[in-house]
N, C-alpha and C positions, 0 to 999 in steps of 0.2 A: 307831102314830102318836106322834109326839113332842109333848110339851107344853112350854110356854115360860112363864117368869115374867117379869113386867114391873114397872117401878117403880110403875105404877098402870094399871088398865084405862082405855082412852080411848073416848069415845063414837063410834058409827058415823058416818062422814062420807065421802061420795063426792066427791072434789074432783079438779080438774086439778092436776097437779104442776108447772105452769109458772111459778108465782109464788112470791114469798118467803113469802106467808101460808100456802100449802100446806106448804112446807118446815118452817115453824115449827110447824104443827099436827102434822106427822108425827114430827118429831124432838124436840118439846118435852119430853115426859116422859123421853126417853132421853138428853137432853143431859148431865146430870150424870155419868152412867155413861160416856158417850163422851168427856167431858173427862178423866175419870180414866184411861181407856184411852190417851188422848193423852199424858198425863203419864207413864204407865208406858212407853209407846213411846219418848218422849223419853229416859227414863233408859236403856232398853235400847239404843237407837241410839247414845247417847253412850258407853255402855260398849263397844259394838261397835267404834266408830270412834276412840276416844281414842288408840290407838297411832299412827294416821295423823298426828296433830298432834305426837306425841312421838317420832316415828321418829329424828330427829337426836339428841335427848337420850338416848333409850334406847341407841342404837348407841354413843354416847360412854361412857355409864355402864357398859356391860358389855363394851366393847371389841370390838364386832362391826360388820360392814359394814352400811350402811343397807339394802341389798338383803336381808341376812339378818334384820335387825330387821323388815323388811316381811313376812317369813314368819309373824309373829304374826297378821297379817291372814289369810294363806292358811290357817294351821292352824285358826283360828276358823271361816272360811268352809267349809273342807273338811268339818269335823265337822257343820256345819249341813246342807250339801248331802247328805251320806250319811245322816244320822240323822233329818231332818225327817219324812219319810213314816213310817218304822217306829215312831218314838217317838210321833208323833201317833196312829197306829193303836193302839199299845199302851196309851195313856192315854185312849182314846176314851170309856171308861165312867166315868172319874173325875169327880167334881163340878167344874164349870168354875171357879167363883170360887176355891175353895181351891187348885186347880191353878195358876191365875195368880199367886196370892199366894206359893205355894211357888217359882214361877219367879223372882219378884222377890227373894225371900230368897236364892236360889241366885246371882243376879246380885250381890247385896251381898257374899256370901261370896267370890265369885271376885275382886271388886275388893279385898277385904281381903287375900286371898292375894297379889295383885300388889303392894299397898302395902307388905307386909312381906317381899317376896321378896328373898333374899340373892344370887340368881343369875339369869341369863337363863333357865335351865331352869325355875326356880320361877315366873317370870313366864309362861312358856309353859304351865305346869300350870294357873295361874289362868285364862289365856285359854281353855284346853281346857274347863274347867268352864263358863265363860261360853258357849262354842260349843254344848255339849250343852244348856244351858238355853235358848239362842236357838232351837234346833231345835223345842222344844215351845212356847215363849212366843208367837212370832209366828204360828204355825199356829193356835193356840187363840184368840188375840186377833182374828184375821180373822173367824173364825166367830162369836165373841162379839159383835162390833159389829153384824154383819148380823142377829143374832137379837133385837136390841133394837128394830127398826124394821120397817115394812112393806117388802115386797120391792122395790117401785118406788123406795124411798129408800135402797137399799143403797149406792149410790155416794156419796150425801151422808154416810151414816153412816161409811163407810170413809174418806172425805176428812177428816171431823172427827177420827176416832180416829187416823188416820195423820198428822195435822198434827205430831205429835211427831217424825216423820222429818225433814222440812226444818228444824224447830226445833232438832233435835239437831245437824244438819249446820251450820246457820248460827249457832246460839247455844251449844249444849252443848259441842261439840268445841272451838270457839275459847276458851270460858271455861276448860274443863279444861286446854287447852294453855297458856293464859296463866298459870294457877295453877302448872302444872308448870314453866314457864320461870322464873317469878318466885320460887317457893318450893321447888322441887324436884319431880321427876316423881312421887314417892310421894304428894305432897299432892293431885295430880289424882285418884288412885284413892281417897284418903280422902274427898274431896269427893263422889265418886260413891256411896260407902257411905252418907253422910249424906243425899244426895238421894233414894236409893232407900228409905231408912227413912221419910222423909216421905211418899213416894208410897204406901208400904204402909199407912200410917195413913189416907190419903185413900181408898184402895181398900176398906179394911174398912168405912168409913163410908158411902160414896156409890155404890159400884158394885153394882147389883142383881144377884142371882144369876140364872142361866139354866140350863135343862136342855138337853141335846144329844141328837141322834139317832145311831144307829149304822148307818143306811141312808140312801141319798140321798133325803131328804125335803125339803119346803119349809123354808127356814132362817129365815123371817120370817113376819110377818102377811100375810093375804090382801091383794090389791090395794086393795079398795074400803072395807074396814072393819077396825077393830081388834077383837080378841076377848078375853074374859076368860081368865085363865090356866086356868080349869077346862075350857075347850074345846080340842079337838085342832086342830092346824094341818093343813090339807089337803096332800096330797102334790103335789110339783112335777111338771108334765109334762116328761118328758125330751125335749130337743130332738133333732131329727135331726142326726147328726154331732157329738153333744156331746163325745165323746172327742177328735175331731179339733180341735174348738174349744178345748178345754182344752190340748191339745198345742201349738196355735199360740200361745195366750196365754203358755204357759210358755216356749216357744222365744223369742218376742219379748222376754219378761221377762229371760231369761238373756243375750241379746245386748245389751240395753240396759244391764244391770248390768255386763257384761263391758267394753263400750265405756267406760262411765263410770269404772269403778274401775281400768282400765288406766292412766289418768292420775291419777285422784283419790287413789289410795293414796299417790302421791308428790307431792301438791299442795304440801306444805311445802317440798319440794326445788325444785319449779318456781318457787315464789314467791321462794325464796332466790336461785335462779339469775337471776330477772328483776330482782333488786335491789329468784200461786197461782191456779193454775187452780181455779175454784170447783167444788165437788162436784156442783152441778146439771148441769154439762156432762158429768160422768162418767156421769150417768143418761140424759141426752137425746142426747148426741152422742159416745159413747164412742170410736168409731174415729177420728173427726176430731180429737178431743182428744188421743188417743194419738199420732197422727202429728204434731200441732203440738208436743207436748212433746218428743218425741224429735228432731224437726228443730231445735227451739230449742237443745237440748243440743248437737247436732252443730255448729251455727253458733257458739255461744258457746265451745265447746271449741276449735274451729279458731281463733277470735280470740285465745285465750290463747297459741297458738303463733305467731301471725302479728303481733301487735301489739308494738311496742317499749316498753320502760320498765315500771316497777313499777306505776304508777297504772292505766294501761289494762289491764294483765294482771289486777290485783285486781278491777277492775270487770267484766271479762269472766268471771272466775272466779265472781263473785257471781251473775251471770246464769246461768251454767252450773249452779251449785249450786241456785239458785232454781227453774230449769226442771226439775231432777231431783226436786224435792220431791213433786209429785203422782204420780210414776211408781209408787210402791208401791201407792197406793190404786187406780190405774187398772187395773193388772194383776190385783190382788186381785179387783176388781169383775168383770172379764172372766171370771176363773176361776170365781167363785161363780155368775155368771149362766149359764155354760155348762151347769150342771145335771148334769154327769157324775158328780159325787161329792158327799158332804156338804161344807158350807163349810169345816169343819176340815181334811178331807183335801185338798180343792182348794187351801186355803191352804197346806198342807204342801208341795204341789208348787211353788207360787209361792215359798215360803220356800226350798226346796231349790234351785230354778233360780236364784233371786237370788244365793244364796251360791256357786253354781257360777260365776256371773259375778264376784262379789266376789273369791273365791279365785283364779279364773283371771286376773282383772284384775291382782291383785297379782303373780302369777307372770309373766304376759306383760309387764306394765309394767316389772318388774325386768329382764327380758331385753332389752326394747327400750331402756331407759335405759342399760344397759351398752353396747349396740351403737350407739345413735344419739343418745344424749343426751336432754335434756328436750323438745326440739322433736319428736323421734320419738315420744314419748309421746302428744302431742296428735293427731298425724295417725293413729297406730294406733287410738286411741280413736274418732276420727271415722269411720274406715273400718268399724269394728264397729257403730257407731250407724247408719250407712247400711244395713247388713245388717238391723238391727232394723226400720228403716223399710220395707224390702222385704217382710219377713214380715208386718208389720201391714197394709200395703197389699194384700197378696194374701189376707188372711184376714178377709173380711167377717163371717162367722158367729161369729168368735171375740170380736167386740165388739158384741153385740146391743143395740139400743136398749131392748128390753123384757125384763124378767126372765122 
């Protein structure tokens, strides 16, 4: 049996999780740690996606085509897709908090390498280090968040910890891009080094440590009551078809990311050519929430290709990016609740398939843009998102209402 450490033991209380009071009770002691995880995720996501905003600048600086510069995204994503599961398995016995802090240190080093890079190959080397780091960080962070709260609140915990994903897309990448455009692309990477240093200090101060299991056990507290850290957490009942449920969640995740990044990797090019779902719903209505999010992404993405003029396209792109925000936590929650594997290994599969989608999206998007232009990007992405909707609609067990 695994043991788990918490910020502080909480009194026993059986409550309905339908109201905000219950949510506050269950997440209260874990909130500081979850906020630190959100900040770390913001830093990691901004590191991952900063080349998207800098593609035109990087291509000019090193004299390469935009589609070639886009391979910085594919390289990163390919490493994550291949290494997430084996590296998460290899590090499964290491202490969780020091491992997360080491990951952030590695992110900082990768950004420093990019900032000082004398050639495109050196930038690619820095991105490769970040990709290897990402393979471990996100897999461990998914399990970390779920181990801080009761099982029935895993969706809310992941929604809070994952808020750094939409924040990175909506705030982090634009800020880094603006710095790169105004002061030089190297400044964008220096900014990320400084940001990560601050997050490391916060993590050392406010993130509680947890212990992890090496077998598929319960990843959180029992449903009705909290337990002191001196007591073991009961084992999770394995659901019938748990492996199929995890596979369905991972497949829908890959298709959603593939459809999104087919166009999003080249969003700066699209804009130049043109001239939050609450965590409670992830716990109570996971399948309906997933279908709503992916459908909203498809509609908004279609609008970016159909609407004329810069302003409508920017508005549609904002809706598209905003709708994508909860995608990470909804698929993470589905994979963890499937109960087929430990939260860390389930998270590794989500991390891997997400980056299959990201890398595949950069590759497919580059080919489509060369063949059909920016309008082709949007419709190709929409078609893939519709495929994700079909998988979600056909997979009831992959999005269970109860853990």
